[in-house]
N, CA, C and O atoms as a GROMACS GRO file, in nm:
protein
  496
    1UNK      N    1  -1.344  -1.873   2.554
    1UNK     CA    2  -1.235  -1.819   2.475
    1UNK      C    3  -1.252  -1.868   2.331
    1UNK      O    4  -1.279  -1.986   2.307
    2UNK      N    5  -1.235  -1.779   2.238
    2UNK     CA    6  -1.245  -1.813   2.097
    2UNK      C    7  -1.116  -1.880   2.052
    2UNK      O    8  -1.006  -1.838   2.090
    3UNK      N    9  -1.130  -1.985   1.971
    3UNK     CA   10  -1.013  -2.057   1.924
    3UNK      C   11  -0.991  -2.026   1.776
    3UNK      O   12  -1.084  -2.033   1.695
    4UNK      N   13  -0.868  -1.991   1.743
    4UNK     CA   14  -0.830  -1.955   1.608
    4UNK      C   15  -0.865  -2.066   1.510
    4UNK      O   16  -0.824  -2.181   1.528
    5UNK      N   17  -0.940  -2.032   1.406
    5UNK     CA   18  -0.975  -2.120   1.294
    5UNK      C   19  -1.051  -2.246   1.336
    5UNK      O   20  -1.037  -2.351   1.273
    6UNK      N   21  -1.131  -2.236   1.443
    6UNK     CA   22  -1.218  -2.344   1.488
    6UNK      C   23  -1.363  -2.299   1.470
    6UNK      O   24  -1.392  -2.180   1.470
    7UNK      N   25  -1.453  -2.394   1.454
    7UNK     CA   26  -1.594  -2.359   1.442
    7UNK      C   27  -1.636  -2.285   1.568
    7UNK      O   28  -1.611  -2.331   1.680
    8UNK      N   29  -1.699  -2.171   1.550
    8UNK     CA   30  -1.731  -2.084   1.662
    8UNK      C   31  -1.880  -2.066   1.684
    8UNK      O   32  -1.924  -2.042   1.796
    9UNK      N   33  -1.959  -2.079   1.577
    9UNK     CA   34  -2.101  -2.042   1.588
    9UNK      C   35  -2.175  -2.104   1.470
    9UNK      O   36  -2.117  -2.120   1.363
   10UNK      N   37  -2.301  -2.137   1.489
   10UNK     CA   38  -2.383  -2.191   1.381
   10UNK      C   39  -2.516  -2.117   1.382
   10UNK      O   40  -2.570  -2.088   1.489
   11UNK      N   41  -2.570  -2.087   1.264
   11UNK     CA   42  -2.699  -2.020   1.255
   11UNK      C   43  -2.795  -2.102   1.170
   11UNK      O   44  -2.757  -2.163   1.070
   12UNK      N   45  -2.921  -2.104   1.214
   12UNK     CA   46  -3.025  -2.177   1.145
   12UNK      C   47  -3.133  -2.082   1.097
   12UNK      O   48  -3.161  -1.983   1.164
   13UNK      N   49  -3.193  -2.110   0.981
   13UNK     CA   50  -3.305  -2.027   0.936
   13UNK      C   51  -3.429  -2.060   1.017
   13UNK      O   52  -3.445  -2.172   1.066
   14UNK      N   53  -3.518  -1.962   1.030
   14UNK     CA   54  -3.644  -1.984   1.102
   14UNK      C   55  -3.750  -1.892   1.045
   14UNK      O   56  -3.736  -1.769   1.048
   15UNK      N   57  -3.857  -1.951   0.994
   15UNK     CA   58  -3.971  -1.871   0.950
   15UNK      C   59  -4.036  -1.805   1.070
   15UNK      O   60  -4.084  -1.691   1.060
   16UNK      N   61  -4.039  -1.876   1.183
   16UNK     CA   62  -4.102  -1.829   1.305
   16UNK      C   63  -4.002  -1.846   1.420
   16UNK      O   64  -3.989  -1.955   1.476
   17UNK      N   65  -3.934  -1.740   1.455
   17UNK     CA   66  -3.830  -1.746   1.558
   17UNK      C   67  -3.889  -1.783   1.693
   17UNK      O   68  -3.828  -1.859   1.769
   18UNK      N   69  -4.007  -1.731   1.725
   18UNK     CA   70  -4.070  -1.764   1.853
   18UNK      C   71  -4.101  -1.913   1.862
   18UNK      O   72  -4.086  -1.972   1.969
   19UNK      N   73  -4.144  -1.974   1.752
   19UNK     CA   74  -4.171  -2.118   1.752
   19UNK      C   75  -4.042  -2.197   1.772
   19UNK      O   76  -4.041  -2.298   1.843
   20UNK      N   77  -3.934  -2.152   1.711
   20UNK     CA   78  -3.804  -2.218   1.730
   20UNK      C   79  -3.761  -2.211   1.876
   20UNK      O   80  -3.717  -2.310   1.934
   21UNK      N   81  -3.774  -2.095   1.936
   21UNK     CA   82  -3.737  -2.077   2.076
   21UNK      C   83  -3.820  -2.167   2.167
   21UNK      O   84  -3.766  -2.233   2.256
   22UNK      N   85  -3.951  -2.170   2.144
   22UNK     CA   86  -4.040  -2.253   2.227
   22UNK      C   87  -4.005  -2.400   2.214
   22UNK      O   88  -4.001  -2.472   2.314
   23UNK      N   89  -3.981  -2.446   2.091
   23UNK     CA   90  -3.949  -2.587   2.066
   23UNK      C   91  -3.819  -2.627   2.134
   23UNK      O   92  -3.817  -2.726   2.208
   24UNK      N   93  -3.711  -2.554   2.112
   24UNK     CA   94  -3.581  -2.594   2.166
   24UNK      C   95  -3.574  -2.575   2.318
   24UNK      O   96  -3.495  -2.642   2.384
   25UNK      N   97  -3.653  -2.485   2.372
   25UNK     CA   98  -3.663  -2.473   2.517
   25UNK      C   99  -3.734  -2.594   2.574
   25UNK      O  100  -3.690  -2.650   2.674
   26UNK      N  101  -3.846  -2.635   2.512
   26UNK     CA  102  -3.923  -2.750   2.561
   26UNK      C  103  -3.846  -2.881   2.551
   26UNK      O  104  -3.850  -2.962   2.644
   27UNK      N  105  -3.778  -2.903   2.440
   27UNK     CA  106  -3.710  -3.031   2.419
   27UNK      C  107  -3.575  -3.037   2.488
   27UNK      O  108  -3.545  -3.135   2.556
   28UNK      N  109  -3.493  -2.936   2.472
   28UNK     CA  110  -3.354  -2.941   2.518
   28UNK      C  111  -3.320  -2.844   2.632
   28UNK      O  112  -3.207  -2.843   2.680
   29UNK      N  113  -3.416  -2.762   2.673
   29UNK     CA  114  -3.392  -2.669   2.784
   29UNK      C  115  -3.307  -2.549   2.748
   29UNK      O  116  -3.247  -2.487   2.835
   30UNK      N  117  -3.301  -2.515   2.619
   30UNK     CA  118  -3.219  -2.402   2.577
   30UNK      C  119  -3.275  -2.271   2.628
   30UNK      O  120  -3.395  -2.259   2.653
   31UNK      N  121  -3.188  -2.173   2.644
   31UNK     CA  122  -3.223  -2.035   2.679
   31UNK      C  123  -3.173  -1.946   2.566
   31UNK      O  124  -3.071  -1.975   2.504
   32UNK      N  125  -3.244  -1.838   2.540
   32UNK     CA  126  -3.214  -1.753   2.426
   32UNK      C  127  -3.194  -1.608   2.467
   32UNK      O  128  -3.248  -1.562   2.569
   33UNK      N  129  -3.117  -1.537   2.386
   33UNK     CA  130  -3.102  -1.393   2.399
   33UNK      C  131  -3.136  -1.333   2.263
   33UNK      O  132  -3.074  -1.367   2.162
   34UNK      N  133  -3.234  -1.245   2.261
   34UNK     CA  134  -3.277  -1.184   2.136
   34UNK      C  135  -3.187  -1.067   2.097
   34UNK      O  136  -3.142  -0.990   2.182
   35UNK      N  137  -3.162  -1.057   1.967
   35UNK     CA  138  -3.087  -0.945   1.910
   35UNK      C  139  -3.174  -0.885   1.801
   35UNK      O  140  -3.148  -0.904   1.682
   36UNK      N  141  -3.276  -0.815   1.841
   36UNK     CA  142  -3.372  -0.759   1.747
   36UNK      C  143  -3.477  -0.862   1.711
   36UNK      O  144  -3.473  -0.975   1.759
   37UNK      N  145  -3.572  -0.823   1.626
   37UNK     CA  146  -3.683  -0.913   1.593
   37UNK      C  147  -3.648  -1.025   1.496
   37UNK      O  148  -3.726  -1.118   1.478
   38UNK      N  149  -3.530  -1.019   1.433
   38UNK     CA  150  -3.496  -1.117   1.330
   38UNK      C  151  -3.378  -1.207   1.366
   38UNK      O  152  -3.326  -1.278   1.280
   39UNK      N  153  -3.336  -1.205   1.493
   39UNK     CA  154  -3.226  -1.291   1.533
   39UNK      C  155  -3.233  -1.320   1.682
   39UNK      O  156  -3.260  -1.232   1.763
   40UNK      N  157  -3.208  -1.447   1.717
   40UNK     CA  158  -3.196  -1.487   1.857
   40UNK      C  159  -3.078  -1.582   1.869
   40UNK      O  160  -3.045  -1.653   1.773
   41UNK      N  161  -3.016  -1.583   1.984
   41UNK     CA  162  -2.895  -1.664   2.002
   41UNK      C  163  -2.908  -1.756   2.123
   41UNK      O  164  -2.979  -1.726   2.219
   42UNK      N  165  -2.838  -1.870   2.116
   42UNK     CA  166  -2.826  -1.962   2.228
   42UNK      C  167  -2.679  -1.985   2.254
   42UNK      O  168  -2.596  -1.967   2.164
   43UNK      N  169  -2.645  -2.024   2.377
   43UNK     CA  170  -2.505  -2.052   2.410
   43UNK      C  171  -2.498  -2.169   2.508
   43UNK      O  172  -2.598  -2.206   2.569
   44UNK      N  173  -2.379  -2.224   2.520
   44UNK     CA  174  -2.353  -2.335   2.612
   44UNK      C  175  -2.439  -2.458   2.583
   44UNK      O  176  -2.483  -2.526   2.676
   45UNK      N  177  -2.463  -2.486   2.456
   45UNK     CA  178  -2.542  -2.603   2.417
   45UNK      C  179  -2.458  -2.700   2.334
   45UNK      O  180  -2.510  -2.770   2.247
   46UNK      N  181  -2.331  -2.705   2.361
   46UNK     CA  182  -2.237  -2.787   2.285
   46UNK      C  183  -2.168  -2.704   2.179
   46UNK      O  184  -2.050  -2.724   2.149
   47UNK      N  185  -2.242  -2.611   2.124
   47UNK     CA  186  -2.191  -2.515   2.025
   47UNK      C  187  -2.283  -2.394   2.033
   47UNK      O  188  -2.405  -2.409   2.038
   48UNK      N  189  -2.228  -2.276   2.035
   48UNK     CA  190  -2.310  -2.156   2.038
   48UNK      C  191  -2.371  -2.132   1.901
   48UNK      O  192  -2.313  -2.169   1.799
   49UNK      N  193  -2.487  -2.069   1.898
   49UNK     CA  194  -2.551  -2.044   1.770
   49UNK      C  195  -2.674  -1.958   1.784
   49UNK      O  196  -2.698  -1.895   1.888
   50UNK      N  197  -2.752  -1.958   1.677
   50UNK     CA  198  -2.873  -1.877   1.680
   50UNK      C  199  -2.966  -1.911   1.565
   50UNK      O  200  -2.938  -2.000   1.484
   51UNK      N  201  -3.076  -1.839   1.559
   51UNK     CA  202  -3.174  -1.850   1.451
   51UNK      C  203  -3.190  -1.711   1.391
   51UNK      O  204  -3.191  -1.610   1.461
   52UNK      N  205  -3.203  -1.708   1.257
   52UNK     CA  206  -3.226  -1.583   1.187
   52UNK      C  207  -3.353  -1.594   1.105
   52UNK      O  208  -3.388  -1.703   1.058
   53UNK      N  209  -3.423  -1.484   1.088
   53UNK     CA  210  -3.548  -1.482   1.013
   53UNK      C  211  -3.523  -1.517   0.868
   53UNK      O  212  -3.442  -1.453   0.800
   54UNK      N  213  -3.593  -1.621   0.818
   54UNK     CA  214  -3.577  -1.664   0.680
   54UNK      C  215  -3.691  -1.757   0.642
   54UNK      O  216  -3.745  -1.828   0.727
   55UNK      N  217  -3.727  -1.756   0.517
   55UNK     CA  218  -3.828  -1.849   0.465
   55UNK      C  219  -3.765  -1.981   0.422
   55UNK      O  220  -3.837  -2.074   0.384
   56UNK      N  221  -3.632  -1.991   0.426
   56UNK     CA  222  -3.561  -2.113   0.385
   56UNK      C  223  -3.562  -2.216   0.498
   56UNK      O  224  -3.589  -2.182   0.613
   57UNK      N  225  -3.531  -2.341   0.464
   57UNK     CA  226  -3.515  -2.446   0.564
   57UNK      C  227  -3.384  -2.520   0.539
   57UNK      O  228  -3.334  -2.523   0.426
   58UNK      N  229  -3.330  -2.579   0.644
   58UNK     CA  230  -3.207  -2.656   0.635
   58UNK      C  231  -3.241  -2.804   0.647
   58UNK      O  232  -3.276  -2.852   0.756
   59UNK      N  233  -3.231  -2.878   0.536
   59UNK     CA  234  -3.258  -3.022   0.537
   59UNK      C  235  -3.148  -3.093   0.458
   59UNK      O  236  -3.082  -3.033   0.373
   60UNK      N  237  -3.129  -3.220   0.488
   60UNK     CA  238  -3.031  -3.297   0.414
   60UNK      C  239  -3.074  -3.313   0.268
   60UNK      O  240  -2.991  -3.326   0.179
   61UNK      N  241  -3.204  -3.312   0.246
   61UNK     CA  242  -3.256  -3.325   0.109
   61UNK      C  243  -3.210  -3.208   0.021
   61UNK      O  244  -3.188  -3.226  -0.099
   62UNK      N  245  -3.197  -3.089   0.080
   62UNK     CA  246  -3.151  -2.975  -0.001
   62UNK      C  247  -3.002  -2.946   0.020
   62UNK      O  248  -2.954  -2.839  -0.016
   63UNK      N  249  -2.930  -3.044   0.077
   63UNK     CA  250  -2.784  -3.033   0.085
   63UNK      C  251  -2.729  -2.970   0.211
   63UNK      O  252  -2.609  -2.943   0.217
   64UNK      N  253  -2.811  -2.947   0.309
   64UNK     CA  254  -2.765  -2.884   0.433
   64UNK      C  255  -2.679  -2.980   0.515
   64UNK      O  256  -2.694  -3.102   0.506
   65UNK      N  257  -2.590  -2.924   0.593
   65UNK     CA  258  -2.519  -3.003   0.693
   65UNK      C  259  -2.621  -3.051   0.796
   65UNK      O  260  -2.722  -2.985   0.818
   66UNK      N  261  -2.596  -3.165   0.857
   66UNK     CA  262  -2.687  -3.222   0.956
   66UNK      C  263  -2.628  -3.203   1.095
   66UNK      O  264  -2.518  -3.250   1.123
   67UNK      N  265  -2.702  -3.134   1.181
   67UNK     CA  266  -2.663  -3.119   1.320
   67UNK      C  267  -2.716  -3.242   1.394
   67UNK      O  268  -2.834  -3.275   1.384
   68UNK      N  269  -2.627  -3.310   1.470
   68UNK     CA  270  -2.664  -3.433   1.538
   68UNK      C  271  -2.644  -3.415   1.689
   68UNK      O  272  -2.535  -3.383   1.735
   69UNK      N  273  -2.753  -3.435   1.764
   69UNK     CA  274  -2.751  -3.431   1.909
   69UNK      C  275  -2.719  -3.571   1.963
   69UNK      O  276  -2.739  -3.670   1.892
   70UNK      N  277  -2.671  -3.579   2.086
   70UNK     CA  278  -2.650  -3.707   2.154
   70UNK      C  279  -2.755  -3.722   2.264
   70UNK      O  280  -2.792  -3.624   2.329
   71UNK      N  281  -2.803  -3.844   2.285
   71UNK     CA  282  -2.899  -3.872   2.392
   71UNK      C  283  -2.862  -4.002   2.462
   71UNK      O  284  -2.820  -4.098   2.397
   72UNK      N  285  -2.878  -4.005   2.593
   72UNK     CA  286  -2.861  -4.129   2.669
   72UNK      C  287  -2.988  -4.213   2.664
   72UNK      O  288  -2.984  -4.332   2.695
   73UNK      N  289  -3.102  -4.152   2.624
   73UNK     CA  290  -3.230  -4.223   2.616
   73UNK      C  291  -3.302  -4.178   2.488
   73UNK      O  292  -3.379  -4.082   2.490
   74UNK      N  293  -3.274  -4.248   2.380
   74UNK     CA  294  -3.323  -4.208   2.248
   74UNK      C  295  -3.475  -4.202   2.241
   74UNK      O  296  -3.531  -4.107   2.185
   75UNK      N  297  -3.542  -4.302   2.296
   75UNK     CA  298  -3.688  -4.304   2.291
   75UNK      C  299  -3.748  -4.187   2.369
   75UNK      O  300  -3.846  -4.127   2.324
   76UNK      N  301  -3.690  -4.155   2.483
   76UNK     CA  302  -3.739  -4.042   2.562
   76UNK      C  303  -3.720  -3.910   2.486
   76UNK      O  304  -3.808  -3.825   2.486
   77UNK      N  305  -3.606  -3.894   2.423
   77UNK     CA  306  -3.581  -3.771   2.347
   77UNK      C  307  -3.675  -3.762   2.228
   77UNK      O  308  -3.724  -3.654   2.198
   78UNK      N  309  -3.700  -3.873   2.160
   78UNK     CA  310  -3.794  -3.870   2.048
   78UNK      C  311  -3.934  -3.831   2.097
   78UNK      O  312  -4.003  -3.753   2.031
   79UNK      N  313  -3.976  -3.883   2.211
   79UNK     CA  314  -4.107  -3.847   2.266
   79UNK      C  315  -4.114  -3.698   2.298
   79UNK      O  316  -4.217  -3.635   2.275
   80UNK      N  317  -4.006  -3.641   2.352
   80UNK     CA  318  -4.004  -3.497   2.381
   80UNK      C  319  -4.015  -3.416   2.253
   80UNK      O  320  -4.086  -3.316   2.249
   81UNK      N  321  -3.945  -3.459   2.148
   81UNK     CA  322  -3.952  -3.390   2.019
   81UNK      C  323  -4.097  -3.390   1.969
   81UNK      O  324  -4.148  -3.286   1.926
   82UNK      N  325  -4.161  -3.505   1.975
   82UNK     CA  326  -4.299  -3.516   1.926
   82UNK      C  327  -4.395  -3.432   2.010
   82UNK      O  328  -4.482  -3.364   1.956
   83UNK      N  329  -4.381  -3.437   2.143
   83UNK     CA  330  -4.469  -3.358   2.231
   83UNK      C  331  -4.455  -3.208   2.207
   83UNK      O  332  -4.551  -3.133   2.222
   84UNK      N  333  -4.335  -3.165   2.170
   84UNK     CA  334  -4.309  -3.022   2.148
   84UNK      C  335  -4.348  -2.975   2.009
   84UNK      O  336  -4.329  -2.858   1.975
   85UNK      N  337  -4.402  -3.064   1.926
   85UNK     CA  338  -4.446  -3.025   1.792
   85UNK      C  339  -4.349  -3.054   1.680
   85UNK      O  340  -4.370  -3.009   1.568
   86UNK      N  341  -4.243  -3.129   1.708
   86UNK     CA  342  -4.150  -3.168   1.604
   86UNK      C  343  -4.207  -3.285   1.524
   86UNK      O  344  -4.295  -3.356   1.571
   87UNK      N  345  -4.156  -3.304   1.404
   87UNK     CA  346  -4.199  -3.415   1.320
   87UNK      C  347  -4.084  -3.515   1.307
   87UNK      O  348  -3.967  -3.476   1.302
   88UNK      N  349  -4.118  -3.643   1.304
   88UNK     CA  350  -4.016  -3.746   1.287
   88UNK      C  351  -3.997  -3.769   1.138
   88UNK      O  352  -4.089  -3.815   1.069
   89UNK      N  353  -3.879  -3.738   1.088
   89UNK     CA  354  -3.847  -3.755   0.946
   89UNK      C  355  -3.802  -3.898   0.919
   89UNK      O  356  -3.844  -3.959   0.820
   90UNK      N  357  -3.717  -3.951   1.006
   90UNK     CA  358  -3.673  -4.091   0.998
   90UNK      C  359  -3.683  -4.148   1.138
   90UNK      O  360  -3.615  -4.102   1.229
   91UNK      N  361  -3.769  -4.250   1.158
   91UNK     CA  362  -3.780  -4.312   1.291
   91UNK      C  363  -3.647  -4.375   1.332
   91UNK      O  364  -3.556  -4.388   1.251
   92UNK      N  365  -3.639  -4.413   1.458
   92UNK     CA  366  -3.516  -4.473   1.511
   92UNK      C  367  -3.470  -4.590   1.424
   92UNK      O  368  -3.548  -4.680   1.392
   93UNK      N  369  -3.343  -4.586   1.388
   93UNK     CA  370  -3.284  -4.692   1.307
   93UNK      C  371  -3.142  -4.719   1.356
   93UNK      O  372  -3.076  -4.630   1.408
   94UNK      N  373  -3.095  -4.844   1.338
   94UNK     CA  374  -2.959  -4.876   1.381
   94UNK      C  375  -2.856  -4.837   1.275
   94UNK      O  376  -2.887  -4.832   1.156
   95UNK      N  377  -2.737  -4.810   1.320
   95UNK     CA  378  -2.622  -4.792   1.232
   95UNK      C  379  -2.501  -4.843   1.310
   95UNK      O  380  -2.510  -4.857   1.431
   96UNK      N  381  -2.389  -4.871   1.245
   96UNK     CA  382  -2.274  -4.927   1.317
   96UNK      C  383  -2.234  -4.838   1.435
   96UNK      O  384  -2.193  -4.724   1.417
   97UNK      N  385  -2.245  -4.894   1.555
   97UNK     CA  386  -2.205  -4.821   1.676
   97UNK      C  387  -2.316  -4.746   1.745
   97UNK      O  388  -2.292  -4.682   1.847
   98UNK      N  389  -2.439  -4.750   1.692
   98UNK     CA  390  -2.545  -4.676   1.757
   98UNK      C  391  -2.680  -4.686   1.690
   98UNK      O  392  -2.702  -4.768   1.601
   99UNK      N  393  -2.768  -4.599   1.735
   99UNK     CA  394  -2.902  -4.585   1.677
   99UNK      C  395  -2.931  -4.436   1.670
   99UNK      O  396  -2.874  -4.358   1.745
  100UNK      N  397  -3.020  -4.396   1.578
  100UNK     CA  398  -3.055  -4.255   1.570
  100UNK      C  399  -3.189  -4.236   1.502
  100UNK      O  400  -3.245  -4.328   1.443
  101UNK      N  401  -3.240  -4.112   1.512
  101UNK     CA  402  -3.358  -4.072   1.437
  101UNK      C  403  -3.336  -3.930   1.388
  101UNK      O  404  -3.254  -3.856   1.442
  102UNK      N  405  -3.410  -3.892   1.284
  102UNK     CA  406  -3.405  -3.756   1.231
  102UNK      C  407  -3.540  -3.690   1.260
  102UNK      O  408  -3.644  -3.755   1.253
  103UNK      N  409  -3.536  -3.562   1.291
  103UNK     CA  410  -3.660  -3.490   1.318
  103UNK      C  411  -3.657  -3.353   1.253
  103UNK      O  412  -3.551  -3.299   1.221
  104UNK      N  413  -3.775  -3.298   1.235
  104UNK     CA  414  -3.789  -3.161   1.187
  104UNK      C  415  -3.841  -3.074   1.298
  104UNK      O  416  -3.930  -3.115   1.373
  105UNK      N  417  -3.787  -2.954   1.311
  105UNK     CA  418  -3.840  -2.859   1.409
  105UNK      C  419  -3.964  -2.792   1.350
  105UNK      O  420  -3.997  -2.817   1.234
  106UNK      N  421  -4.034  -2.708   1.425
  106UNK     CA  422  -4.155  -2.645   1.372
  106UNK      C  423  -4.133  -2.558   1.248
  106UNK      O  424  -4.228  -2.525   1.178
  107UNK      N  425  -4.009  -2.520   1.222
  107UNK     CA  426  -3.977  -2.440   1.104
  107UNK      C  427  -3.938  -2.525   0.984
  107UNK      O  428  -3.915  -2.471   0.875
  108UNK      N  429  -3.928  -2.658   1.001
  108UNK     CA  430  -3.894  -2.746   0.891
  108UNK      C  431  -3.747  -2.778   0.878
  108UNK      O  432  -3.707  -2.846   0.783
  109UNK      N  433  -3.664  -2.732   0.971
  109UNK     CA  434  -3.522  -2.766   0.968
  109UNK      C  435  -3.504  -2.908   1.019
  109UNK      O  436  -3.573  -2.952   1.111
  110UNK      N  437  -3.409  -2.980   0.960
  110UNK     CA  438  -3.384  -3.120   0.995
  110UNK      C  439  -3.263  -3.132   1.088
  110UNK      O  440  -3.161  -3.066   1.069
  111UNK      N  441  -3.277  -3.218   1.190
  111UNK     CA  442  -3.172  -3.250   1.284
  111UNK      C  443  -3.176  -3.400   1.308
  111UNK      O  444  -3.268  -3.467   1.262
  112UNK      N  445  -3.077  -3.453   1.377
  112UNK     CA  446  -3.078  -3.595   1.416
  112UNK      C  447  -3.037  -3.606   1.562
  112UNK      O  448  -2.974  -3.516   1.618
  113UNK      N  449  -3.075  -3.718   1.622
  113UNK     CA  450  -3.032  -3.750   1.758
  113UNK      C  451  -2.981  -3.893   1.754
  113UNK      O  452  -3.046  -3.981   1.697
  114UNK      N  453  -2.865  -3.917   1.813
  114UNK     CA  454  -2.808  -4.052   1.814
  114UNK      C  455  -2.778  -4.095   1.957
  114UNK      O  456  -2.770  -4.012   2.048
  115UNK      N  457  -2.763  -4.226   1.974
  115UNK     CA  458  -2.724  -4.281   2.102
  115UNK      C  459  -2.644  -4.408   2.080
  115UNK      O  460  -2.668  -4.482   1.985
  116UNK      N  461  -2.548  -4.432   2.168
  116UNK     CA  462  -2.477  -4.558   2.166
  116UNK      C  463  -2.537  -4.652   2.270
  116UNK      O  464  -2.499  -4.769   2.276
  117UNK      N  465  -2.630  -4.603   2.352
  117UNK     CA  466  -2.697  -4.685   2.452
  117UNK      C  467  -2.793  -4.780   2.382
  117UNK      O  468  -2.878  -4.738   2.303
  118UNK      N  469  -2.780  -4.908   2.410
  118UNK     CA  470  -2.866  -5.008   2.348
  118UNK      C  471  -2.820  -5.052   2.211
  118UNK      O  472  -2.888  -5.131   2.145
  119UNK      N  473  -2.706  -5.001   2.166
  119UNK     CA  474  -2.654  -5.038   2.035
  119UNK      C  475  -2.580  -5.170   2.042
  119UNK      O  476  -2.518  -5.203   2.143
  120UNK      N  477  -2.588  -5.243   1.934
  120UNK     CA  478  -2.510  -5.365   1.926
  120UNK      C  479  -2.364  -5.327   1.903
  120UNK      O  480  -2.333  -5.245   1.816
  121UNK      N  481  -2.277  -5.387   1.979
  121UNK     CA  482  -2.134  -5.360   1.964
  121UNK      C  483  -2.078  -5.465   1.870
  121UNK      O  484  -2.086  -5.584   1.898
  122UNK      N  485  -2.019  -5.421   1.756
  122UNK     CA  486  -1.964  -5.519   1.661
  122UNK      C  487  -1.847  -5.595   1.725
  122UNK      O  488  -1.769  -5.538   1.801
  123UNK      N  489  -1.835  -5.724   1.692
  123UNK     CA  490  -1.721  -5.802   1.746
  123UNK      C  491  -1.588  -5.749   1.693
  123UNK      O  492  -1.580  -5.695   1.583
  124UNK      N  493  -1.486  -5.767   1.773
  124UNK     CA  494  -1.352  -5.720   1.732
  124UNK      C  495  -1.274  -5.831   1.673
  124UNK      O  496  -1.159  -5.812   1.633
   0.00000   0.00000   0.00000
């Protein structure tokens, strides 16, 4: 059910839509539905969205919002990203309440993955 004035969908640019589909299927198990040659969509992945044909990339360096995934096993998820052809932009680093890393997909878009597992809990 769609919720009034709530985030409903997110779209990412992709120079190579097939590469995006292969990467996100390999790493996160996503499934896609194509809407013509220049758009594909995913659903039930925390937020519905898609990829559209574009030569642009979404990175924090150029001011893009950062999509952050959660993982119960940060090292395992990083290894899956690397095996699927992703690049590590920022290796695993700690931050208050957790640890995370940033990665680029095969199209050059930047994402992050965080975990609270193994994080130091600040004293109260």
